[in-house]
Backbone as CSV, one residue per row, in Angstrom:
resi,resn,N_x,N_y,N_z,CA_x,CA_y,CA_z,C_x,C_y,C_z
1,MET,81.775,29.654,22.962,82.076,30.699,22.023,82.368,30.133,20.633
2,SER,83.040,29.009,20.560,83.368,28.426,19.261,82.112,27.920,18.549
3,ILE,81.098,27.499,19.287,79.849,27.043,18.671,79.146,28.207,17.985
4,ILE,79.114,29.356,18.622,78.481,30.536,18.032,79.219,30.955,16.773
5,PHE,80.551,30.930,16.809,81.331,31.292,15.631,81.048,30.326,14.491
6,TRP,81.003,29.026,14.791,80.766,28.032,13.762,79.387,28.222,13.129
7,ALA,78.375,28.490,13.949,77.014,28.670,13.439,76.930,29.898,12.548
8,SER,77.527,30.994,12.966,77.455,32.201,12.146,78.282,32.045,10.879
9,HIS,79.385,31.317,10.950,80.229,31.103,9.785,79.524,30.223,8.755
10,SER,78.857,29.163,9.202,78.181,28.267,8.269,76.977,28.946,7.623
11,CYS,76.290,29.828,8.340,75.153,30.550,7.760,75.626,31.523,6.693
12,ALA,76.778,32.122,6.898,77.296,33.086,5.929,77.624,32.401,4.606
13,ARG,78.057,31.156,4.658,78.386,30.450,3.422,77.140,30.107,2.623
14,HIS,76.015,29.917,3.290,74.796,29.489,2.613,73.909,30.642,2.165
15,SER,74.268,31.861,2.478,73.440,32.982,2.024,73.626,33.155,0.521
16,ARG,72.528,33.444,-0.160,72.569,33.581,-1.611,72.251,35.007,-2.005
17,THR,72.810,35.426,-3.093,72.456,36.711,-3.661,71.252,36.493,-4.562
18,ASP,70.237,37.310,-4.408,69.036,37.199,-5.228,69.235,38.025,-6.492
19,TRP,69.625,37.355,-7.556,69.930,38.040,-8.809,68.679,38.590,-9.484
20,LEU,67.526,38.095,-9.136,66.289,38.555,-9.757,65.653,39.732,-9.030
21,GLN,66.204,40.116,-7.898,65.601,41.203,-7.121,65.494,42.514,-7.905
22,PRO,66.501,42.923,-8.694,66.332,44.153,-9.483,65.160,44.065,-10.466
23,LEU,64.979,42.904,-11.087,63.846,42.717,-11.998,62.530,42.763,-11.239
24,ARG,62.482,42.120,-10.075,61.270,42.169,-9.249,60.936,43.606,-8.863
25,ASN,61.936,44.355,-8.440,61.716,45.758,-8.060,61.222,46.571,-9.243
26,TRP,61.808,46.357,-10.419,61.405,47.102,-11.607,59.947,46.796,-11.959
27,LEU,59.573,45.517,-11.927,58.190,45.141,-12.226,57.223,45.697,-11.190
28,ASP,57.616,45.658,-9.920,56.755,46.186,-8.857,56.557,47.691,-8.971
29,ASN,57.553,48.403,-9.466,57.480,49.864,-9.549,57.015,50.377,-10.904
30,LEU,56.756,49.479,-11.836,56.310,49.874,-13.165,54.894,50.435,-13.083
31,GLU,54.723,51.662,-13.542,53.401,52.295,-13.531,52.771,52.177,-14.908
32,ILE,51.528,51.787,-14.930,50.789,51.677,-16.184,50.127,53.023,-16.441
33,GLN,50.520,53.667,-17.542,49.987,54.986,-17.871,49.555,55.086,-19.324
34,ASP,49.497,53.968,-20.013,49.135,53.959,-21.425,48.212,52.765,-21.666
35,SER,47.093,53.013,-22.311,46.129,51.931,-22.520,46.683,50.846,-23.438
36,ARG,47.546,51.215,-24.393,48.135,50.200,-25.278,49.025,49.239,-24.490
37,VAL,49.803,49.785,-23.571,50.656,48.945,-22.719,49.786,48.070,-21.823
38,ALA,48.739,48.649,-21.255,47.845,47.893,-20.375,47.181,46.745,-21.130
39,HIS,46.721,47.005,-22.347,46.118,45.940,-23.154,47.142,44.850,-23.462
40,PHE,48.359,45.247,-23.811,49.407,44.265,-24.100,49.683,43.381,-22.887
41,VAL,49.809,43.993,-21.721,50.084,43.233,-20.493,48.947,42.259,-20.209
42,CYS,47.706,42.719,-20.346,46.554,41.853,-20.064,46.458,40.689,-21.043
43,LYS,46.885,40.902,-22.286,46.873,39.815,-23.265,48.058,38.873,-23.081
44,ALA,49.202,39.413,-22.679,50.422,38.608,-22.570,50.462,37.750,-21.310
45,ILE,49.866,38.243,-20.225,49.885,37.510,-18.956,48.513,36.874,-18.764
46,PRO,48.433,35.548,-18.772,47.126,34.885,-18.675,46.495,35.060,-17.296
47,PRO,45.150,35.016,-17.232,44.463,35.183,-15.945,44.649,33.998,-15.003
48,GLN,44.982,32.854,-15.547,45.239,31.682,-14.711,46.394,30.906,-15.323
49,CYS,46.954,30.050,-14.550,48.120,29.293,-14.992,47.736,28.364,-16.145
50,PRO,48.367,28.501,-17.303,47.980,27.681,-18.451,48.548,26.269,-18.434
51,PHE,49.394,25.953,-17.474,50.064,24.658,-17.494,49.340,23.578,-16.706
52,GLU,48.376,23.949,-15.888,47.683,22.954,-15.071,46.786,22.110,-15.974
53,ARG,46.980,20.803,-15.926,46.238,19.912,-16.813,45.930,18.586,-16.123
54,ASP,44.818,17.999,-16.544,44.524,16.607,-16.236,44.807,15.830,-17.514
55,VAL,45.619,14.800,-17.424,45.916,13.969,-18.589,44.925,12.811,-18.574
56,VAL,44.092,12.776,-19.627,43.000,11.809,-19.711,43.201,10.950,-20.959
57,LEU,43.024,9.651,-20.794,43.120,8.725,-21.912,41.918,7.791,-21.859
58,PHE,41.152,7.753,-22.930,39.940,6.937,-23.014,38.975,7.231,-21.871
59,GLY,38.857,8.501,-21.529,37.916,8.917,-20.501,38.381,8.690,-19.071
60,ARG,39.584,8.192,-18.888,40.116,7.946,-17.540,41.261,8.911,-17.269
61,LYS,41.198,9.516,-16.108,42.255,10.447,-15.707,43.496,9.651,-15.315
62,LEU,44.583,9.864,-16.057,45.826,9.153,-15.768,46.620,9.840,-14.665
63,PHE,46.766,11.157,-14.797,47.481,11.924,-13.780,47.183,13.403,-13.948
64,HIS,47.594,14.156,-12.965,47.346,15.594,-12.919,48.686,16.327,-12.926
65,ILE,48.831,17.300,-13.814,50.020,18.153,-13.823,49.646,19.414,-13.055
66,PRO,50.289,19.672,-11.923,49.917,20.840,-11.109,50.332,22.153,-11.771
67,ALA,49.772,23.222,-11.263,50.114,24.556,-11.761,51.589,24.821,-11.491
68,LEU,52.321,25.095,-12.541,53.754,25.321,-12.405,54.100,26.805,-12.320
69,CYS,53.117,27.673,-12.477,53.383,29.111,-12.460,53.998,29.560,-11.147
70,GLN,53.603,28.931,-10.069,54.066,29.398,-8.769,55.526,29.078,-8.502
71,ILE,56.156,28.277,-9.343,57.596,28.102,-9.190,58.361,29.129,-10.017
72,ASN,57.637,29.923,-10.801,58.248,31.023,-11.547,58.723,32.067,-10.541
73,PRO,59.992,32.451,-10.574,60.514,33.369,-9.555,59.942,34.783,-9.617
74,ILE,59.288,35.144,-10.723,58.682,36.483,-10.799,57.163,36.396,-10.965
75,TYR,56.588,35.270,-10.571,55.149,35.044,-10.709,54.321,36.126,-10.015
76,GLU,54.641,36.427,-8.764,53.874,37.424,-7.999,53.928,38.793,-8.666
77,GLN,55.074,39.166,-9.197,55.218,40.466,-9.841,54.411,40.528,-11.136
78,LEU,54.372,39.441,-11.891,53.597,39.422,-13.131,52.100,39.498,-12.857
79,VAL,51.638,38.764,-11.860,50.221,38.812,-11.492,49.850,40.217,-11.022
80,SER,50.714,40.826,-10.254,50.475,42.184,-9.767,50.451,43.186,-10.922
81,LEU,51.355,43.026,-11.874,51.390,43.918,-13.038,50.110,43.780,-13.858
82,ARG,49.633,42.566,-14.033,48.378,42.358,-14.768,47.206,43.005,-14.029
83,PHE,47.184,42.860,-12.718,46.118,43.464,-11.919,46.151,44.989,-12.039
84,ARG,47.333,45.586,-11.967,47.447,47.046,-12.105,47.011,47.498,-13.492
85,SER,47.293,46.692,-14.508,46.863,47.015,-15.869,45.345,46.964,-15.986
86,LEU,44.743,45.942,-15.399,43.283,45.845,-15.410,42.648,47.021,-14.676
87,CYS,43.220,47.391,-13.542,42.702,48.535,-12.780,42.814,49.820,-13.584
88,TYR,43.912,49.995,-14.286,44.093,51.194,-15.107,43.025,51.253,-16.199
89,LEU,42.817,50.142,-16.882,41.827,50.123,-17.959,40.421,50.387,-17.434
90,ALA,40.094,49.854,-16.274,38.755,50.045,-15.710,38.591,51.433,-15.117
91,ASP,39.538,51.861,-14.297,39.389,53.115,-13.552,39.703,54.350,-14.387
92,GLU,40.785,54.315,-15.131,41.220,55.502,-15.876,40.599,55.586,-17.266
93,CYS,40.433,54.436,-17.916,39.933,54.434,-19.289,38.448,54.088,-19.376
94,GLY,37.883,53.558,-18.298,36.467,53.199,-18.287,36.117,52.071,-19.239
95,GLU,37.043,51.179,-19.482,36.824,50.108,-20.453,36.177,48.883,-19.814
96,ASP,35.504,48.112,-20.649,34.911,46.846,-20.235,36.012,45.788,-20.217
97,LEU,36.147,45.083,-19.115,37.232,44.117,-18.956,36.807,42.673,-19.187
98,SER,35.595,42.461,-19.680,35.093,41.093,-19.823,35.955,40.250,-20.769
99,GLN,36.632,40.879,-21.704,37.480,40.116,-22.629,38.719,39.530,-21.950
100,TYR,39.054,40.012,-20.758,40.252,39.555,-20.053,39.943,38.615,-18.893
101,CYS,38.682,38.230,-18.743,38.315,37.342,-17.629,38.212,35.909,-18.073
């Protein structure tokens, strides 16, 4: 019985409050209903991670910097918001999306 108490007690100490969850929920529930907002979102959120780079010196690859976007705690919500904006522009406004690809 004491082992079960100890295990449940130690797990309770390590639980964390997710302070970003309200922001994640807000981004997930944000509806795109204005083409100006949709255009802004598509311009502000890049289609691919801009941080991934190969560092090259004199034609030789020295090292690779991996995509750091996925360590962003709201990365999934931003990608989803951009996708919803693109869908709005294509489906509701009938716009050409080639400028955002």
